[in-house]
All heavy atoms as TSV, in Angstrom:
chain	resi	resn	atom	element	x	y	z
A	1	MET	N	N	-4.058	-40.233	-2.281
A	1	MET	CA	C	-5.105	-39.158	-2.121
A	1	MET	C	C	-4.875	-38.749	-0.712
A	1	MET	O	O	-5.180	-37.397	-0.430
A	1	MET	CB	C	-6.447	-39.778	-2.385
A	1	MET	CG	C	-7.502	-38.762	-2.411
A	1	MET	SD	S	-7.235	-37.730	-3.910
A	1	MET	CE	C	-8.777	-36.766	-3.784
A	2	ASP	N	N	-4.624	-39.531	0.249
A	2	ASP	CA	C	-4.432	-39.159	1.718
A	2	ASP	C	C	-3.366	-38.244	1.861
A	2	ASP	O	O	-3.330	-37.281	2.639
A	2	ASP	CB	C	-4.336	-40.333	2.594
A	2	ASP	CG	C	-4.412	-39.939	4.048
A	2	ASP	OD1	O	-5.232	-39.200	4.420
A	2	ASP	OD2	O	-3.467	-40.528	4.831
A	3	ILE	N	N	-2.196	-38.345	1.051
A	3	ILE	CA	C	-1.153	-37.448	1.188
A	3	ILE	C	C	-1.453	-36.049	0.746
A	3	ILE	O	O	-1.054	-35.004	1.350
A	3	ILE	CB	C	0.027	-37.976	0.353
A	3	ILE	CG1	C	0.520	-39.404	0.768
A	3	ILE	CG2	C	1.147	-37.044	0.175
A	3	ILE	CD1	C	1.383	-40.099	-0.075
A	4	LEU	N	N	-2.323	-35.943	-0.314
A	4	LEU	CA	C	-2.622	-34.644	-0.875
A	4	LEU	C	C	-3.582	-33.883	0.238
A	4	LEU	O	O	-3.412	-32.730	0.565
A	4	LEU	CB	C	-3.467	-34.763	-2.092
A	4	LEU	CG	C	-2.602	-35.083	-3.360
A	4	LEU	CD1	C	-3.548	-35.293	-4.576
A	4	LEU	CD2	C	-1.578	-34.083	-3.621
A	5	THR	N	N	-4.407	-34.639	0.834
A	5	THR	CA	C	-5.277	-33.998	1.884
A	5	THR	C	C	-4.519	-33.587	3.115
A	5	THR	O	O	-4.772	-32.486	3.614
A	5	THR	CB	C	-6.369	-34.988	2.363
A	5	THR	OG1	O	-7.073	-35.526	1.213
A	5	THR	CG2	C	-7.331	-34.466	3.275
A	6	LYS	N	N	-3.583	-34.492	3.472
A	6	LYS	CA	C	-2.629	-33.989	4.607
A	6	LYS	C	C	-1.818	-32.832	4.299
A	6	LYS	O	O	-1.586	-31.942	5.100
A	6	LYS	CB	C	-1.849	-35.267	4.962
A	6	LYS	CG	C	-1.086	-35.119	6.196
A	6	LYS	CD	C	-0.329	-36.354	6.629
A	6	LYS	CE	C	0.508	-36.151	7.953
A	6	LYS	NZ	N	1.204	-37.298	8.256
A	7	TYR	N	N	-1.211	-32.811	3.115
A	7	TYR	CA	C	-0.418	-31.553	2.704
A	7	TYR	C	C	-1.217	-30.282	2.585
A	7	TYR	O	O	-0.738	-29.348	3.054
A	7	TYR	CB	C	0.160	-32.027	1.204
A	7	TYR	CG	C	1.009	-30.793	0.836
A	7	TYR	CD1	C	2.210	-30.475	1.402
A	7	TYR	CD2	C	0.652	-29.958	-0.301
A	7	TYR	CE1	C	3.001	-29.532	0.891
A	7	TYR	CE2	C	1.384	-28.928	-0.668
A	7	TYR	CZ	C	2.439	-28.659	-0.107
A	7	TYR	OH	O	3.251	-27.568	-0.697
A	8	ARG	N	N	-2.456	-30.382	2.056
A	8	ARG	CA	C	-3.331	-29.323	1.997
A	8	ARG	C	C	-3.602	-28.713	3.409
A	8	ARG	O	O	-3.732	-27.584	3.688
A	8	ARG	CB	C	-4.517	-29.546	1.220
A	8	ARG	CG	C	-5.483	-28.429	1.114
A	8	ARG	CD	C	-6.676	-28.742	0.271
A	8	ARG	NE	N	-6.240	-28.976	-1.113
A	8	ARG	CZ	C	-7.057	-29.488	-2.043
A	8	ARG	NH1	N	-8.213	-29.986	-1.801
A	8	ARG	NH2	N	-6.480	-29.663	-3.333
A	9	GLN	N	N	-3.904	-29.612	4.322
A	9	GLN	CA	C	-4.175	-29.174	5.650
A	9	GLN	C	C	-3.011	-28.562	6.388
A	9	GLN	O	O	-3.117	-27.505	6.974
A	9	GLN	CB	C	-4.649	-30.453	6.577
A	9	GLN	CG	C	-5.092	-30.071	7.988
A	9	GLN	CD	C	-5.448	-31.326	8.823
A	9	GLN	OE1	O	-5.381	-32.460	8.319
A	9	GLN	NE2	N	-5.936	-31.140	9.909
A	10	ILE	N	N	-1.912	-29.131	6.226
A	10	ILE	CA	C	-0.657	-28.499	6.758
A	10	ILE	C	C	-0.421	-27.149	6.150
A	10	ILE	O	O	-0.129	-26.222	6.790
A	10	ILE	CB	C	0.599	-29.369	6.487
A	10	ILE	CG1	C	0.456	-30.660	7.347
A	10	ILE	CG2	C	1.901	-28.738	6.745
A	10	ILE	CD1	C	1.416	-31.696	6.958
A	11	TRP	N	N	-0.664	-27.020	4.797
A	11	TRP	CA	C	-0.340	-25.623	4.157
A	11	TRP	C	C	-1.397	-24.591	4.606
A	11	TRP	O	O	-1.121	-23.539	4.810
A	11	TRP	CB	C	-0.545	-25.856	2.651
A	11	TRP	CG	C	-0.313	-24.546	1.883
A	11	TRP	CD1	C	0.783	-23.987	1.592
A	11	TRP	CD2	C	-1.394	-23.642	1.424
A	11	TRP	NE1	N	0.581	-22.683	0.909
A	11	TRP	CE2	C	-0.793	-22.557	0.872
A	11	TRP	CE3	C	-2.774	-23.721	1.517
A	11	TRP	CZ2	C	-1.578	-21.535	0.330
A	11	TRP	CZ3	C	-3.489	-22.710	0.951
A	11	TRP	CH2	C	-2.919	-21.631	0.413
A	12	ASN	N	N	-2.661	-25.080	4.850
A	12	ASN	CA	C	-3.652	-24.209	5.338
A	12	ASN	C	C	-3.416	-23.637	6.753
A	12	ASN	O	O	-3.502	-22.575	7.033
A	12	ASN	CB	C	-4.994	-24.944	5.316
A	12	ASN	CG	C	-6.073	-24.034	5.426
A	12	ASN	OD1	O	-5.942	-22.763	5.351
A	12	ASN	ND2	N	-7.313	-24.463	5.731
A	13	GLU	N	N	-2.906	-24.584	7.541
A	13	GLU	CA	C	-2.532	-24.213	8.971
A	13	GLU	C	C	-1.316	-23.201	8.934
A	13	GLU	O	O	-1.348	-22.282	9.753
A	13	GLU	CB	C	-2.212	-25.462	9.745
A	13	GLU	CG	C	-3.372	-26.363	10.151
A	13	GLU	CD	C	-3.091	-27.498	10.865
A	13	GLU	OE1	O	-1.824	-27.798	11.060
A	13	GLU	OE2	O	-3.951	-28.412	11.082
A	14	GLU	N	N	-0.367	-23.417	8.103
A	14	GLU	CA	C	0.731	-22.552	7.961
A	14	GLU	C	C	0.396	-21.194	7.450
A	14	GLU	O	O	0.921	-20.153	7.860
A	14	GLU	CB	C	1.885	-23.179	7.110
A	14	GLU	CG	C	2.694	-24.206	7.720
A	14	GLU	CD	C	3.544	-24.926	6.688
A	14	GLU	OE1	O	3.708	-24.406	5.590
A	14	GLU	OE2	O	4.253	-25.910	7.104
A	15	TYR	N	N	-0.601	-21.198	6.581
A	15	TYR	CA	C	-1.023	-19.865	6.029
A	15	TYR	C	C	-1.626	-18.975	7.097
A	15	TYR	O	O	-1.357	-17.831	7.144
A	15	TYR	CB	C	-2.152	-20.224	4.840
A	15	TYR	CG	C	-2.776	-18.890	4.226
A	15	TYR	CD1	C	-2.041	-18.262	3.286
A	15	TYR	CD2	C	-3.860	-18.350	4.672
A	15	TYR	CE1	C	-2.520	-17.042	2.712
A	15	TYR	CE2	C	-4.365	-17.282	4.083
A	15	TYR	CZ	C	-3.683	-16.606	3.097
A	15	TYR	OH	O	-4.171	-15.520	2.611
A	16	TRP	N	N	-2.497	-19.479	7.928
A	16	TRP	CA	C	-3.233	-18.773	8.841
A	16	TRP	C	C	-2.303	-18.402	10.094
A	16	TRP	O	O	-2.695	-17.601	10.824
A	16	TRP	CB	C	-4.481	-19.442	9.309
A	16	TRP	CG	C	-5.510	-19.513	8.330
A	16	TRP	CD1	C	-5.931	-20.552	7.563
A	16	TRP	CD2	C	-6.147	-18.376	7.662
A	16	TRP	NE1	N	-6.828	-20.119	6.705
A	16	TRP	CE2	C	-6.988	-18.728	6.756
A	16	TRP	CE3	C	-6.213	-16.995	7.996
A	16	TRP	CZ2	C	-7.791	-17.934	6.086
A	16	TRP	CZ3	C	-7.040	-16.158	7.229
A	16	TRP	CH2	C	-7.896	-16.578	6.304
A	17	GLN	N	N	-1.200	-19.001	10.218
A	17	GLN	CA	C	-0.235	-18.658	11.292
A	17	GLN	C	C	0.747	-17.511	10.789
A	17	GLN	O	O	1.282	-16.809	11.758
A	17	GLN	CB	C	0.618	-19.853	11.594
A	17	GLN	CG	C	-0.148	-20.929	12.366
A	17	GLN	CD	C	0.732	-22.191	12.620
A	17	GLN	OE1	O	1.843	-22.177	12.298
A	17	GLN	NE2	N	0.085	-23.191	13.276
A	18	ASN	N	N	0.692	-17.130	9.662
A	18	ASN	CA	C	1.513	-16.007	9.076
A	18	ASN	C	C	0.749	-14.748	9.193
A	18	ASN	O	O	-0.312	-14.441	8.529
A	18	ASN	CB	C	1.971	-16.232	7.727
A	18	ASN	CG	C	3.003	-15.230	7.151
A	18	ASN	OD1	O	3.227	-14.291	7.877
A	18	ASN	ND2	N	3.566	-15.439	5.994
A	19	PRO	N	N	1.119	-13.798	10.051
A	19	PRO	CA	C	0.336	-12.544	10.255
A	19	PRO	C	C	0.333	-11.658	8.944
A	19	PRO	O	O	-0.599	-11.005	8.814
A	19	PRO	CB	C	1.083	-11.859	11.365
A	19	PRO	CG	C	2.367	-12.320	11.440
A	19	PRO	CD	C	2.399	-13.740	10.921
A	20	TRP	N	N	1.231	-11.818	8.082
A	20	TRP	CA	C	1.305	-10.985	6.926
A	20	TRP	C	C	0.232	-11.424	5.967
A	20	TRP	O	O	-0.444	-10.634	5.215
A	20	TRP	CB	C	2.679	-11.093	6.162
A	20	TRP	CG	C	3.717	-10.206	6.834
A	20	TRP	CD1	C	4.681	-10.704	7.660
A	20	TRP	CD2	C	3.773	-8.762	6.833
A	20	TRP	NE1	N	5.454	-9.636	8.058
A	20	TRP	CE2	C	4.885	-8.458	7.643
A	20	TRP	CE3	C	3.170	-7.768	6.225
A	20	TRP	CZ2	C	5.390	-7.170	7.754
A	20	TRP	CZ3	C	3.513	-6.524	6.311
A	20	TRP	CH2	C	4.596	-6.194	7.163
A	21	ASP	N	N	-0.122	-12.645	5.843
A	21	ASP	CA	C	-1.115	-13.259	5.034
A	21	ASP	C	C	-2.441	-12.803	5.582
A	21	ASP	O	O	-3.340	-12.439	4.799
A	21	ASP	CB	C	-1.086	-14.723	5.038
A	21	ASP	CG	C	0.189	-15.314	4.166
A	21	ASP	OD1	O	0.654	-14.504	3.426
A	21	ASP	OD2	O	0.574	-16.424	4.434
A	22	GLU	N	N	-2.640	-12.757	6.938
A	22	GLU	CA	C	-3.887	-12.402	7.514
A	22	GLU	C	C	-4.144	-10.850	7.249
A	22	GLU	O	O	-5.270	-10.345	6.989
A	22	GLU	CB	C	-3.939	-12.635	8.955
A	22	GLU	CG	C	-4.035	-14.075	9.294
A	22	GLU	CD	C	-3.973	-14.425	10.750
A	22	GLU	OE1	O	-3.931	-13.436	11.559
A	22	GLU	OE2	O	-3.920	-15.523	11.155
A	23	GLY	N	N	-3.035	-9.987	7.329
A	23	GLY	CA	C	-3.104	-8.553	7.075
A	23	GLY	C	C	-3.504	-8.306	5.640
A	23	GLY	O	O	-4.259	-7.421	5.363
A	24	SER	N	N	-2.913	-9.073	4.719
A	24	SER	CA	C	-3.248	-8.771	3.384
A	24	SER	C	C	-4.567	-9.130	2.979
A	24	SER	O	O	-5.267	-8.506	2.193
A	24	SER	CB	C	-2.169	-9.467	2.412
A	24	SER	OG	O	-2.313	-10.857	2.726
A	25	LEU	N	N	-5.098	-10.232	3.596
A	25	LEU	CA	C	-6.501	-10.578	3.403
A	25	LEU	C	C	-7.380	-9.469	3.938
A	25	LEU	O	O	-8.408	-9.192	3.264
A	25	LEU	CB	C	-6.790	-11.891	4.102
A	25	LEU	CG	C	-8.157	-12.608	3.733
A	25	LEU	CD1	C	-8.223	-12.854	2.317
A	25	LEU	CD2	C	-8.254	-13.805	4.626
A	26	ALA	N	N	-7.206	-8.946	5.157
A	26	ALA	CA	C	-7.955	-7.963	5.701
A	26	ALA	C	C	-7.862	-6.660	4.787
A	26	ALA	O	O	-9.024	-5.984	4.705
A	26	ALA	CB	C	-7.399	-7.568	7.048
A	27	VAL	N	N	-6.722	-6.325	4.235
A	27	VAL	CA	C	-6.697	-5.079	3.378
A	27	VAL	C	C	-7.593	-5.443	2.079
A	27	VAL	O	O	-8.191	-4.474	1.651
A	27	VAL	CB	C	-5.287	-4.881	3.045
A	27	VAL	CG1	C	-5.173	-3.839	1.875
A	27	VAL	CG2	C	-4.479	-4.351	4.295
A	28	ILE	N	N	-7.492	-6.481	1.591
A	28	ILE	CA	C	-8.356	-6.894	0.277
A	28	ILE	C	C	-9.809	-6.777	0.767
A	28	ILE	O	O	-10.606	-6.198	-0.092
A	28	ILE	CB	C	-7.915	-8.300	-0.212
A	28	ILE	CG1	C	-6.544	-8.242	-0.762
A	28	ILE	CG2	C	-8.886	-8.599	-1.361
A	28	ILE	CD1	C	-5.945	-9.585	-1.103
A	29	VAL	N	N	-10.218	-7.316	1.716
A	29	VAL	CA	C	-11.694	-7.282	2.181
A	29	VAL	C	C	-12.018	-5.776	2.386
A	29	VAL	O	O	-13.227	-5.388	1.955
A	29	VAL	CB	C	-11.960	-8.068	3.455
A	29	VAL	CG1	C	-13.266	-7.938	3.925
A	29	VAL	CG2	C	-11.612	-9.651	3.044
A	30	LEU	N	N	-11.201	-5.028	3.081
A	30	LEU	CA	C	-11.589	-3.633	3.283
A	30	LEU	C	C	-11.683	-2.723	1.992
A	30	LEU	O	O	-12.536	-2.002	1.804
A	30	LEU	CB	C	-10.586	-2.983	4.346
A	30	LEU	CG	C	-10.697	-3.350	5.703
A	30	LEU	CD1	C	-9.485	-2.777	6.489
A	30	LEU	CD2	C	-11.987	-2.914	6.344
A	31	PHE	N	N	-10.817	-3.147	1.082
A	31	PHE	CA	C	-10.857	-2.383	-0.185
A	31	PHE	C	C	-12.194	-2.767	-0.978
A	31	PHE	O	O	-12.783	-1.759	-1.590
A	31	PHE	CB	C	-9.596	-2.756	-1.023
A	31	PHE	CG	C	-9.540	-2.084	-2.309
A	31	PHE	CD1	C	-9.212	-0.789	-2.473
A	31	PHE	CD2	C	-9.843	-2.861	-3.509
A	31	PHE	CE1	C	-9.114	-0.185	-3.671
A	31	PHE	CE2	C	-9.794	-2.292	-4.691
A	31	PHE	CZ	C	-9.407	-0.913	-4.896
A	32	ILE	N	N	-12.430	-4.001	-0.945
A	32	ILE	CA	C	-13.706	-4.459	-1.762
A	32	ILE	C	C	-14.940	-3.864	-1.055
A	32	ILE	O	O	-15.850	-3.314	-1.622
A	32	ILE	CB	C	-13.837	-5.853	-1.805
A	32	ILE	CG1	C	-12.731	-6.564	-2.674
A	32	ILE	CG2	C	-15.234	-6.420	-2.194
A	32	ILE	CD1	C	-12.586	-8.037	-2.673
A	33	ALA	N	N	-14.922	-3.774	0.391
A	33	ALA	CA	C	-16.081	-3.173	1.118
A	33	ALA	C	C	-16.138	-1.684	0.874
A	33	ALA	O	O	-17.305	-1.264	0.760
A	33	ALA	CB	C	-15.891	-3.458	2.513
A	34	MET	N	N	-15.056	-1.020	0.734
A	34	MET	CA	C	-14.910	0.396	0.340
A	34	MET	C	C	-15.603	0.753	-0.954
A	34	MET	O	O	-16.444	1.623	-1.115
A	34	MET	CB	C	-13.610	0.929	0.534
A	34	MET	CG	C	-13.579	2.515	0.227
A	34	MET	SD	S	-11.876	3.193	0.120
A	34	MET	CE	C	-11.293	2.440	-1.348
A	35	ILE	N	N	-15.219	-0.089	-1.974
A	35	ILE	CA	C	-15.755	0.107	-3.434
A	35	ILE	C	C	-17.265	-0.158	-3.295
A	35	ILE	O	O	-18.011	0.619	-4.000
A	35	ILE	CB	C	-14.969	-0.911	-4.280
A	35	ILE	CG1	C	-13.596	-0.558	-4.336
A	35	ILE	CG2	C	-15.652	-0.955	-5.640
A	35	ILE	CD1	C	-13.222	0.897	-4.993
A	36	LEU	N	N	-17.739	-1.240	-2.700
A	36	LEU	CA	C	-19.123	-1.517	-2.659
A	36	LEU	C	C	-19.948	-0.317	-1.941
A	36	LEU	O	O	-21.025	0.026	-2.294
A	36	LEU	CB	C	-19.368	-2.837	-1.892
A	36	LEU	CG	C	-18.986	-3.993	-2.708
A	36	LEU	CD1	C	-19.152	-5.242	-1.879
A	36	LEU	CD2	C	-19.759	-4.155	-3.947
A	37	PHE	N	N	-19.353	0.266	-0.834
A	37	PHE	CA	C	-19.950	1.345	-0.059
A	37	PHE	C	C	-20.001	2.532	-0.961
A	37	PHE	O	O	-21.000	3.312	-1.128
A	37	PHE	CB	C	-19.172	1.720	1.191
A	37	PHE	CG	C	-19.686	2.858	1.845
A	37	PHE	CD1	C	-20.925	2.660	2.598
A	37	PHE	CD2	C	-19.095	4.018	1.820
A	37	PHE	CE1	C	-21.396	3.820	3.257
A	37	PHE	CE2	C	-19.538	5.195	2.534
A	37	PHE	CZ	C	-20.763	5.032	3.203
A	38	VAL	N	N	-18.980	2.943	-1.707
A	38	VAL	CA	C	-18.966	4.050	-2.670
A	38	VAL	C	C	-20.061	3.849	-3.777
A	38	VAL	O	O	-20.734	4.694	-4.209
A	38	VAL	CB	C	-17.528	4.351	-3.216
A	38	VAL	CG1	C	-17.614	5.202	-4.347
A	38	VAL	CG2	C	-16.621	4.724	-2.227
A	39	VAL	N	N	-20.125	2.624	-4.347
A	39	VAL	CA	C	-21.133	2.376	-5.287
A	39	VAL	C	C	-22.542	2.566	-4.773
A	39	VAL	O	O	-23.389	3.216	-5.343
A	39	VAL	CB	C	-20.910	1.033	-6.046
A	39	VAL	CG1	C	-22.186	0.549	-6.845
A	39	VAL	CG2	C	-19.620	0.979	-6.737
A	40	LEU	N	N	-22.779	1.918	-3.638
A	40	LEU	CA	C	-24.036	2.053	-2.939
A	40	LEU	C	C	-24.381	3.686	-2.622
A	40	LEU	O	O	-25.548	4.127	-2.929
A	40	LEU	CB	C	-24.044	1.313	-1.653
A	40	LEU	CG	C	-25.330	1.323	-0.818
A	40	LEU	CD1	C	-26.479	0.641	-1.624
A	40	LEU	CD2	C	-25.279	0.693	0.460
A	41	PHE	N	N	-23.333	4.433	-2.153
A	41	PHE	CA	C	-23.637	5.800	-2.004
A	41	PHE	C	C	-23.946	6.530	-3.187
A	41	PHE	O	O	-24.853	7.321	-3.214
A	41	PHE	CB	C	-22.272	6.310	-1.289
A	41	PHE	CG	C	-22.416	7.745	-0.873
A	41	PHE	CD1	C	-22.890	8.149	0.351
A	41	PHE	CD2	C	-21.844	8.773	-1.714
A	41	PHE	CE1	C	-22.961	9.361	0.752
A	41	PHE	CE2	C	-21.958	10.028	-1.192
A	41	PHE	CZ	C	-22.478	10.404	-0.053
A	42	ALA	N	N	-23.271	6.257	-4.327
A	42	ALA	CA	C	-23.547	6.909	-5.594
A	42	ALA	C	C	-24.917	6.540	-6.072
A	42	ALA	O	O	-25.636	7.341	-6.555
A	42	ALA	CB	C	-22.494	6.541	-6.603
A	43	VAL	N	N	-25.418	5.374	-5.897
A	43	VAL	CA	C	-26.652	4.938	-6.356
A	43	VAL	C	C	-27.739	5.604	-5.584
A	43	VAL	O	O	-28.849	6.066	-6.114
A	43	VAL	CB	C	-26.896	3.360	-6.260
A	43	VAL	CG1	C	-28.305	2.975	-6.479
A	43	VAL	CG2	C	-25.928	2.689	-7.381
A	44	ILE	N	N	-27.622	5.531	-4.187
A	44	ILE	CA	C	-28.680	6.202	-3.380
A	44	ILE	C	C	-28.798	7.625	-3.604
A	44	ILE	O	O	-29.862	8.160	-3.861
A	44	ILE	CB	C	-28.306	5.939	-1.795
A	44	ILE	CG1	C	-28.539	4.472	-1.512
A	44	ILE	CG2	C	-29.160	6.711	-0.969
A	44	ILE	CD1	C	-28.162	4.014	-0.228
A	45	PHE	N	N	-27.678	8.432	-3.700
A	45	PHE	CA	C	-27.716	9.834	-3.826
A	45	PHE	C	C	-27.894	10.190	-5.288
A	45	PHE	O	O	-28.248	11.416	-5.683
A	45	PHE	CB	C	-26.504	10.585	-3.239
A	45	PHE	CG	C	-26.665	10.569	-1.687
A	45	PHE	CD1	C	-25.999	9.652	-0.946
A	45	PHE	CD2	C	-27.524	11.431	-1.125
A	45	PHE	CE1	C	-26.086	9.548	0.418
A	45	PHE	CE2	C	-27.540	11.443	0.275
A	45	PHE	CZ	C	-26.879	10.543	1.088
A	46	GLY	N	N	-27.678	9.275	-6.194
A	46	GLY	CA	C	-28.045	9.581	-7.627
A	46	GLY	C	C	-29.532	9.674	-7.981
A	46	GLY	O	O	-29.946	10.085	-8.973
A	47	THR	N	N	-30.238	9.043	-7.109
A	47	THR	CA	C	-31.666	8.915	-7.367
A	47	THR	C	C	-32.406	10.282	-6.834
A	47	THR	O	O	-33.473	10.472	-7.411
A	47	THR	CB	C	-32.413	7.799	-6.646
A	47	THR	OG1	O	-32.156	7.926	-5.295
A	47	THR	CG2	C	-31.778	6.371	-7.186
A	48	PHE	N	N	-31.821	11.071	-6.036
A	48	PHE	CA	C	-32.410	12.368	-5.641
A	48	PHE	C	C	-32.481	13.323	-6.808
A	48	PHE	O	O	-31.331	13.485	-7.439
A	48	PHE	CB	C	-31.738	12.876	-4.309
A	48	PHE	CG	C	-31.831	12.092	-3.194
A	48	PHE	CD1	C	-30.772	11.833	-2.355
A	48	PHE	CD2	C	-33.103	11.593	-2.737
A	48	PHE	CE1	C	-30.946	11.026	-1.250
A	48	PHE	CE2	C	-33.343	10.856	-1.657
A	48	PHE	CZ	C	-32.226	10.557	-0.835
A	49	PRO	N	N	-33.347	14.134	-6.917
A	49	PRO	CA	C	-33.383	15.190	-7.981
A	49	PRO	C	C	-32.441	16.224	-7.581
A	49	PRO	O	O	-32.258	16.584	-6.455
A	49	PRO	CB	C	-34.807	15.644	-8.159
A	49	PRO	CG	C	-35.400	15.284	-6.699
A	49	PRO	CD	C	-34.713	14.113	-6.190
A	50	LEU	N	N	-31.945	16.914	-8.625
A	50	LEU	CA	C	-30.990	17.975	-8.393
A	50	LEU	C	C	-31.734	19.347	-8.020
A	50	LEU	O	O	-32.871	19.550	-8.415
A	50	LEU	CB	C	-30.180	18.317	-9.618
A	50	LEU	CG	C	-29.131	17.194	-10.083
A	50	LEU	CD1	C	-28.448	17.679	-11.319
A	50	LEU	CD2	C	-28.082	17.106	-8.968
A	51	LEU	N	N	-31.226	20.012	-6.969
A	51	LEU	CA	C	-31.829	21.228	-6.668
A	51	LEU	C	C	-31.338	22.351	-7.573
A	51	LEU	O	O	-30.128	22.471	-7.658
A	51	LEU	CB	C	-31.490	21.565	-5.138
A	51	LEU	CG	C	-32.099	20.624	-4.140
A	51	LEU	CD1	C	-31.622	21.018	-2.677
A	51	LEU	CD2	C	-33.581	20.571	-4.224
A	52	THR	N	N	-32.233	23.139	-8.045
A	52	THR	CA	C	-31.871	24.167	-8.979
A	52	THR	C	C	-32.240	25.512	-8.411
A	52	THR	O	O	-33.179	25.564	-7.516
A	52	THR	CB	C	-32.507	24.039	-10.345
A	52	THR	OG1	O	-33.980	24.091	-10.160
A	52	THR	CG2	C	-32.079	22.730	-10.991
A	53	SER	N	N	-31.643	26.565	-8.847
A	53	SER	CA	C	-32.105	27.900	-8.248
A	53	SER	C	C	-33.299	28.490	-8.864
A	53	SER	O	O	-33.892	29.374	-8.209
A	53	SER	CB	C	-30.853	28.971	-8.624
A	53	SER	OG	O	-30.727	28.979	-10.065
A	54	ASP	N	N	-33.843	27.821	-9.897
A	54	ASP	CA	C	-35.218	28.150	-10.440
A	54	ASP	C	C	-36.217	28.022	-9.452
A	54	ASP	O	O	-37.240	28.767	-9.371
A	54	ASP	CB	C	-35.458	27.392	-11.689
A	54	ASP	CG	C	-34.524	27.789	-12.714
A	54	ASP	OD1	O	-33.922	28.817	-12.794
A	54	ASP	OD2	O	-34.257	26.895	-13.700
A	55	ASN	N	N	-36.233	26.975	-8.669
A	55	ASN	CA	C	-37.205	26.625	-7.642
A	55	ASN	C	C	-37.220	27.705	-6.495
A	55	ASN	O	O	-38.257	28.048	-6.048
A	55	ASN	CB	C	-36.997	25.270	-7.041
A	55	ASN	CG	C	-37.230	24.105	-8.056
A	55	ASN	OD1	O	-37.935	24.296	-8.976
A	55	ASN	ND2	N	-36.722	22.944	-7.749
A	56	CYS	N	N	-36.066	28.229	-6.135
A	56	CYS	CA	C	-36.048	29.332	-5.194
A	56	CYS	C	C	-36.501	30.639	-5.611
A	56	CYS	O	O	-37.161	31.334	-4.801
A	56	CYS	CB	C	-34.604	29.407	-4.684
A	56	CYS	SG	S	-33.947	27.928	-3.925
A	57	ASP	N	N	-36.438	30.990	-6.849
A	57	ASP	CA	C	-37.010	32.265	-7.344
A	57	ASP	C	C	-38.379	32.423	-7.392
A	57	ASP	O	O	-39.016	33.458	-7.328
A	57	ASP	CB	C	-36.264	32.549	-8.741
A	57	ASP	CG	C	-34.900	32.659	-8.703
A	57	ASP	OD1	O	-34.333	33.045	-7.594
A	57	ASP	OD2	O	-34.128	32.434	-9.818
A	58	GLU	N	N	-39.050	31.216	-7.663
A	58	GLU	CA	C	-40.462	31.216	-7.753
A	58	GLU	C	C	-41.137	31.514	-6.328
A	58	GLU	O	O	-42.400	31.990	-6.330
A	58	GLU	CB	C	-41.060	29.811	-8.238
A	58	GLU	CG	C	-40.554	29.595	-9.648
A	58	GLU	CD	C	-41.053	28.261	-10.197
A	58	GLU	OE1	O	-41.594	27.568	-9.478
A	58	GLU	OE2	O	-40.652	27.863	-11.387
A	59	GLN	N	N	-40.571	31.248	-5.248
A	59	GLN	CA	C	-41.199	31.534	-3.998
A	59	GLN	C	C	-41.100	32.928	-3.714
A	59	GLN	O	O	-41.548	33.777	-3.302
A	59	GLN	CB	C	-40.454	30.810	-2.857
A	59	GLN	CG	C	-40.527	29.326	-2.945
A	59	GLN	CD	C	-39.690	28.555	-2.040
A	59	GLN	OE1	O	-39.039	29.174	-1.232
A	59	GLN	NE2	N	-39.769	27.212	-1.957
C-alpha cells in the first residue's frame, strides 16, 4: 500500500511540473467559466420583457 501512495505522489508532482498539463487545465476551466457566464447572461436578460413598438405609439 505504501508503494501505491509513493507512486501516486511522484506522478502528481510530475504532472504539475509539465507546463502543457497546466495550460490545458487552464483552458478547460476558462471554457467552463465562459459557458456558465453565457448561461447566466441569458437567464438574467431573458427575464426582462421585450420592448415593442406598440408602447411607443401610445405616447
